[in-house]
Each structure stands twice: as structure tokens, then as C-alpha cells.
N, C-alpha and C positions, 0 to 999 in steps of 0.2 A: 851631190845628194842623190842621182845615180847610182851611184858606185854603192853608197849603202843601200838602197833596194833592192838592187842585183845580189847584193853579198846576201841579205836576208830571205830571198829567196829561194837562191839558192841554197844555204843554210837548211831551210825549210821542205825542202824537195829531199837531200841528200838526207833528212832525219829517218825515211821509210827504209831507203834505201838500203842506209847500212843494219839497219836490223833483221831485214828479210836475209843476209847474209851471213848473221849470227846462225841462221836453223842449221841443227846437222841433217844430211841430208835430206830427202824426198817428203817431203809432208804427210803425214800419218802411217811413213812407215814402222815406226818399232811402236809405236802408240801406247807409250810408256811403260812397256812389257820389261821385265828380267829375261836375261838369257835362260836361265831357268823357268820361267812361266811359259817362255816361248818354245821353250822343247818340251814341256808338259804339255802345250796345245797341243803340238805335232804328234805327241806318243796319243794322245784321244781321240784324236778325228784319225788317227791311223788304226785304230783299234775299233770305231765306229762301221769305219767300210769293212775290218774285216769280217766284224759281226753280219753286217747286210749282206754280204756274199756268200756267207753261208748259209744264210736262212731263204736267199733266193733258187740256190742251186737246188734243182728238182732230187727227188730221192730217182736212185738207180729203179728204174721199173723191169720187175721180174723176166724172164723167157716167159710165153705163156706157149704152153701145149700144143699141137696141132687142134686134141677136140677142144681145147678153150678155145681158139681160133674159130673153127668154123662154127660152134655155138653164137660167138661175137658178131661174126659175119648176117647167121640166119636170123640174129634178135635184130640185127641192122634194118636186116632185109623184111623183116616186117612191119619195123617200127617206120620206114620209108611206104608200104604197100597202103599203112594202114594213116596214115598223112596225105596220099592222093586220096582219099574218099572222100 
């Protein structure tokens, strides 16, 4: 009788262990996507990052003439003087 109980216990315990071995690769690795779908997703994400980088780059600032720099400097000094009042 003890032999049957041991055999039934081992059989029930081995079922889930054998089922886990049938899975291919780590869980969630492919998520049911085909090779073409994964490649398309990679390309889409590459495009998104490329577009984002284009938008974040500041526009080239043009070089200011000495007169424009002097005027800007005076305007900033005047604004700072007005703030202190």
C-alpha cells in the first residue's frame, strides 16, 4: 500500500515538472511574434529614435556681429539694473 501511495505522489509531482521542460526558451522571450514581426518592430523603433534625435538637436546659432553682442550686453545690464530696483 505504501508503494502505491509513493508511486501516485511521484507521478503527480512529476507532471508539472515535465510540462515546464516542454517550453522553448525563457518565458516571454518571443511572445508569439514571428521573425518578420520582430524585425518590423526593430525597424519601427529605430525610426522613432532617429526622429526623436532630429527634433532634439538645437538649430545652429548664427554668429553675432560685435555690434549685436554689445547691444545684447547693454540690454542685459539694463534689465539687471531694473530688477534690483
